[in-house]
C-alpha positions as CSV (number, residue, x, y, z in Angstrom):
1,M,-75.6,-53.5,-94.6
2,A,-76.8,-54.6,-98.1
3,L,-77.3,-58.1,-99.6
4,S,-77.3,-58.4,-103.4
5,G,-79.4,-61.2,-104.5
6,R,-79.9,-64.4,-104.3
7,F,-76.5,-65.0,-102.9
8,G,-76.1,-62.4,-100.8
9,V,-79.5,-64.2,-98.8
10,Q,-77.2,-67.2,-98.9
11,R,-74.5,-65.8,-97.6
12,L,-76.4,-65.0,-94.8
13,C,-78.3,-67.7,-94.1
14,G,-75.8,-70.2,-94.7
15,I,-77.7,-73.7,-95.1
16,L,-81.1,-72.8,-93.7
17,S,-84.2,-74.3,-95.0
18,R,-86.7,-72.1,-97.1
19,S,-88.7,-71.8,-94.5
20,E,-86.1,-71.1,-91.9
21,T,-84.5,-68.8,-94.5
22,R,-87.9,-66.2,-94.3
23,A,-88.5,-66.8,-90.9
24,A,-85.1,-65.5,-90.3
25,L,-85.3,-62.8,-92.4
26,V,-89.1,-61.5,-91.5
27,G,-88.6,-58.5,-89.4
28,R,-84.7,-58.0,-89.7
29,Y,-84.0,-56.9,-92.8
30,Y,-86.4,-54.9,-95.8
31,S,-86.2,-55.1,-99.8
32,S,-86.2,-51.5,-100.9
33,G,-87.2,-52.9,-104.7
34,D,-84.0,-52.7,-105.9
35,G,-83.6,-56.8,-105.3
36,E,-80.9,-55.9,-102.2
37,L,-81.8,-56.8,-99.0
38,H,-81.3,-53.8,-96.0
39,E,-81.1,-53.6,-92.2
40,P,-83.2,-51.2,-90.8
41,T,-81.3,-48.8,-88.5
42,H,-84.3,-46.7,-86.7
43,I,-85.5,-49.6,-84.9
44,Q,-85.2,-49.8,-81.3
45,E,-85.9,-52.5,-78.3
46,P,-88.1,-51.4,-75.8
47,T,-87.4,-50.9,-72.7
48,I,-88.7,-51.8,-69.7
49,P,-89.2,-49.9,-66.8
50,P,-87.3,-50.9,-63.6
51,Y,-89.1,-52.8,-60.8
52,E,-90.5,-50.4,-57.7
53,E,-92.2,-51.8,-54.6
54,K,-94.6,-49.9,-54.0
55,V,-94.3,-49.0,-50.2
56,G,-97.4,-48.2,-48.4
57,E,-99.9,-50.1,-50.7
58,P,-102.8,-51.6,-48.3
59,I,-102.7,-54.8,-47.8
60,H,-105.5,-55.7,-49.3
61,L,-104.7,-53.8,-52.6
62,K,-101.5,-55.3,-52.7
63,K,-103.2,-59.0,-52.8
64,A,-105.2,-57.8,-55.5
65,R,-102.8,-56.7,-57.3
66,L,-100.5,-59.9,-57.2
67,Q,-103.5,-61.7,-58.2
68,Y,-104.2,-60.2,-60.7
69,Q,-100.5,-60.1,-62.0
70,S,-100.2,-63.9,-61.0
71,R,-102.9,-64.5,-63.8
72,K,-101.8,-61.5,-66.7
73,R,-98.0,-63.3,-67.2
74,G,-96.5,-63.5,-70.6
75,M,-96.9,-66.9,-71.4
76,L,-99.4,-69.7,-70.5
77,E,-97.6,-71.9,-68.4
78,N,-96.7,-68.9,-65.5
79,G,-100.4,-67.8,-66.1
80,L,-101.5,-71.3,-65.3
81,L,-99.0,-71.8,-62.4
82,L,-99.0,-68.4,-60.7
83,S,-102.9,-68.1,-60.9
84,T,-103.5,-71.4,-58.8
85,F,-100.4,-70.5,-56.4
86,A,-101.8,-67.6,-55.9
87,H,-105.6,-68.9,-55.4
88,R,-104.1,-71.3,-52.9
89,Y,-102.0,-69.4,-50.6
90,L,-101.6,-65.2,-51.1
91,Q,-104.3,-64.6,-48.9
92,T,-102.7,-66.3,-46.1
93,M,-99.4,-64.3,-46.8
94,N,-98.0,-61.8,-44.5
95,E,-96.5,-58.6,-45.6
96,E,-93.1,-60.1,-45.7
97,Q,-93.7,-62.9,-47.9
98,L,-96.2,-61.2,-49.5
99,S,-93.0,-58.6,-51.0
100,M,-91.0,-61.7,-51.6
101,Y,-93.9,-62.5,-53.8
102,D,-94.3,-59.4,-55.5
103,R,-90.4,-59.2,-56.1
104,L,-90.2,-62.8,-57.6
105,I,-93.3,-62.3,-60.1
106,N,-92.2,-58.5,-60.8
107,L,-88.2,-58.7,-60.5
108,P,-87.4,-61.1,-63.1
109,S,-87.3,-59.0,-66.9
110,N,-88.3,-62.7,-68.3
111,D,-91.3,-65.1,-67.3
112,W,-88.7,-68.2,-68.2
113,E,-86.7,-67.3,-65.7
114,I,-89.1,-68.1,-62.8
115,Y,-90.5,-71.3,-64.9
116,Y,-87.3,-72.9,-64.8
117,W,-86.3,-71.4,-61.6
118,A,-89.8,-73.1,-59.9
119,T,-89.3,-76.3,-61.8
120,G,-85.9,-76.8,-60.9
121,V,-84.3,-76.6,-64.7
122,R,-82.1,-73.8,-63.5
123,E,-80.4,-72.6,-60.0
124,T,-82.2,-70.2,-58.2
125,P,-80.4,-66.9,-57.7
126,Q,-79.8,-66.1,-54.0
127,E,-82.1,-62.8,-54.1
128,F,-85.0,-65.5,-54.6
129,D,-84.1,-68.2,-53.1
130,N,-86.3,-67.5,-49.9
131,E,-89.3,-69.3,-48.1
132,I,-92.2,-68.1,-51.0
133,M,-89.7,-69.7,-53.8
134,R,-89.4,-73.0,-51.6
135,L,-93.3,-72.8,-51.3
136,L,-93.4,-72.4,-55.0
137,K,-90.9,-75.1,-56.0
138,D,-92.9,-77.5,-53.8
139,F,-96.5,-76.4,-55.3
140,V,-95.1,-76.6,-58.4
141,K,-94.6,-80.8,-57.6
142,N,-98.3,-80.7,-57.8
143,T,-97.9,-84.4,-55.4
144,D,-101.8,-84.3,-54.9
145,R,-102.1,-84.8,-58.8
146,E,-105.2,-82.1,-58.8
147,N,-105.6,-80.5,-62.5
148,R,-104.1,-76.9,-63.2
149,T,-104.8,-76.8,-66.6
150,L,-107.3,-73.5,-66.1
151,Q,-107.2,-70.8,-63.7
152,P,-109.2,-70.6,-61.1
153,N,-111.8,-68.6,-60.5
154,L,-111.9,-65.2,-59.4
155,H,-114.8,-65.4,-56.6
């Protein structure tokens, strides 16, 4: 798709402000220097490998992995939320609870889903509506008014 000149860009972007127009075009279209904007056809979306539960993983390694994965999230909110939750509960979880937590933090493809379910903004899907999610939702309420603005120390 080629859009000619200024009027083509205006048709593309409607009535957006100049900064919004620029933001809408960055990364999506390119100019070949001929005054036209071209949509790239060679860009592929990255694929996310499917979740596979690690069968036979020793419990101490599973806890260490889940602690790490709770801290290293794609967004600050979940990094803080899940790292403090894991710090509080991970060491006392049994194998079944660890598997539920593993599925919760690794199966959804979008960290915002976990955040919205935990904070009650969206309804939790049935497959994740279990004792770990209820524990997380209760933890999010922070009834003791703890300061959770930093991730806990590892040791």
